[in-house]
C-alpha positions as CSV (number, residue, x, y, z in Angstrom):
1,X,3.2,-9.1,-19.5
2,X,4.1,-8.1,-16.0
3,X,7.4,-6.4,-15.3
4,X,10.0,-8.6,-13.8
5,X,12.8,-7.4,-11.5
6,X,16.3,-8.8,-11.7
7,X,18.8,-10.1,-9.3
8,X,22.2,-11.5,-10.3
9,X,20.8,-14.9,-11.4
10,X,17.0,-14.4,-10.9
11,X,14.1,-12.8,-12.6
12,X,11.2,-12.3,-10.2
13,X,7.7,-10.9,-9.8
14,X,6.7,-11.8,-6.2
15,X,3.7,-9.8,-5.1
16,X,1.6,-10.6,-2.1
17,X,-1.7,-9.4,-0.8
18,X,-1.4,-9.2,3.0
19,X,-4.1,-8.4,5.6
20,X,-3.6,-8.1,9.4
21,X,-5.6,-6.5,12.2
22,X,-5.1,-4.9,15.6
23,X,-5.5,-7.1,18.7
24,X,-9.1,-7.7,19.7
25,X,-10.1,-6.2,16.3
26,X,-10.5,-2.8,18.0
27,X,-11.6,-0.1,15.6
28,X,-8.8,2.2,16.6
29,X,-7.3,3.3,13.3
30,X,-9.1,6.5,12.7
31,X,-7.9,10.1,12.2
32,X,-4.4,10.7,13.4
33,X,-3.7,7.0,14.2
34,X,-4.7,6.0,10.7
35,X,-2.5,8.5,9.0
36,X,0.4,7.7,11.3
37,X,0.1,3.9,10.7
38,X,0.1,4.6,6.9
39,X,3.2,6.8,7.1
40,X,5.0,4.3,9.4
41,X,4.3,1.4,7.0
42,X,5.5,3.4,4.0
43,X,8.8,4.3,5.8
44,X,9.4,0.7,7.0
45,X,8.8,-0.6,3.5
46,X,11.3,2.0,2.1
47,X,13.9,1.0,4.6
48,X,13.5,-2.7,3.6
49,X,13.3,-1.8,-0.1
50,X,9.8,-3.2,-0.4
51,X,7.5,-1.8,-3.1
52,X,3.9,-1.1,-2.1
53,X,1.6,-1.4,-5.0
54,X,-1.6,-0.7,-3.1
55,X,-2.5,-0.2,0.5
56,X,-5.4,0.7,2.7
57,X,-5.6,1.3,6.4
58,X,-9.2,0.5,7.5
59,X,-10.6,1.0,11.0
60,X,-9.9,-2.5,12.1
61,X,-7.4,-4.0,9.6
62,X,-4.6,-3.3,7.1
63,X,-4.5,-4.3,3.4
64,X,-1.2,-4.2,1.5
65,X,-0.1,-5.4,-1.9
66,X,3.7,-5.7,-1.5
67,X,6.5,-6.9,-3.7
68,X,8.9,-9.0,-1.6
69,X,12.1,-10.3,-3.1
70,X,12.4,-14.1,-3.3
71,X,15.4,-14.2,-0.9
72,X,13.3,-12.7,1.9
73,X,10.5,-14.7,3.6
74,X,7.0,-13.4,3.8
75,X,6.7,-14.3,7.5
76,X,9.9,-12.4,8.4
77,X,8.8,-9.3,6.4
78,X,5.3,-9.2,8.0
79,X,6.9,-9.8,11.5
80,X,9.2,-6.9,10.9
81,X,6.4,-4.6,9.7
82,X,4.1,-5.5,12.6
83,X,6.8,-5.4,15.2
84,X,8.4,-2.1,14.3
85,X,5.1,-0.4,13.6
86,X,3.8,-1.4,17.0
87,X,6.8,0.1,18.7
88,X,6.4,3.3,16.8
89,X,2.6,3.5,17.4
90,X,3.0,3.0,21.2
91,X,5.8,5.6,21.2
92,X,3.5,8.2,19.6
93,X,0.1,7.4,21.1
94,X,0.7,6.7,24.8
95,X,-3.0,6.3,25.5
96,X,-3.1,3.0,23.6
97,X,-0.8,1.4,26.2
98,X,-3.7,1.0,28.6
99,X,-5.9,-0.6,26.1
100,X,-3.3,-2.9,24.6
101,X,-1.3,-4.1,27.6
102,X,2.0,-5.8,27.0
103,X,2.9,-3.5,24.0
104,X,1.1,-5.9,21.6
105,X,-0.9,-3.7,19.1
106,X,-1.3,-6.3,16.3
107,X,-3.0,-9.7,16.5
108,X,-0.8,-12.7,16.2
109,X,-1.8,-13.8,12.7
110,X,-2.1,-12.4,9.2
111,X,-3.6,-13.5,5.9
112,X,-1.4,-13.7,2.7
113,X,-2.1,-14.6,-0.8
114,X,0.0,-14.4,-4.0
115,X,-0.8,-11.9,-6.7
116,X,0.8,-12.4,-10.1
117,X,0.5,-14.1,-13.3
118,X,-2.6,-15.7,-14.6
119,X,-2.6,-19.1,-16.4
120,X,-3.1,-17.2,-19.7
121,X,0.0,-15.1,-19.0
122,X,2.1,-18.2,-18.3
123,X,0.9,-20.0,-21.5
124,X,1.6,-16.9,-23.5
125,X,5.1,-16.6,-22.1
126,X,5.8,-20.3,-22.9
127,X,4.6,-19.9,-26.4
128,X,6.8,-16.8,-26.9
129,X,9.8,-18.8,-25.7
130,X,9.0,-21.6,-28.2
131,X,8.8,-19.1,-31.0
132,X,12.1,-17.5,-30.0
133,X,13.8,-21.0,-29.9
134,X,12.5,-21.8,-33.4
135,X,14.2,-18.6,-34.8
136,X,17.6,-19.6,-33.4
């Protein structure tokens, strides 16, 4: 069974696979930029107390598997990561400002899908709960 985290009245396991890309799908994330983007995203996730389970900075897109608590929306989290990382990227790599006018490094959209329990996991959990209730 997966590990659940706890809040005061909630058990949760909210993992998301998120993908987004730079504006115009330019293949900019190589070398120093790639490493910087990786480090910035790690720091931003630490600040927001988001756990990264997997991540990959490709030449023209980002893959992250994040755990986002249920009281935080996915869209606000991705907006924060994209916005703050863009500011930091333009602050470090001044040459990108000519290519990406308007200080918009990332494209508008993103792709997100949930990652978590399979149907078999849920059925097993329900059966375990039934067995536990019978013992009481």
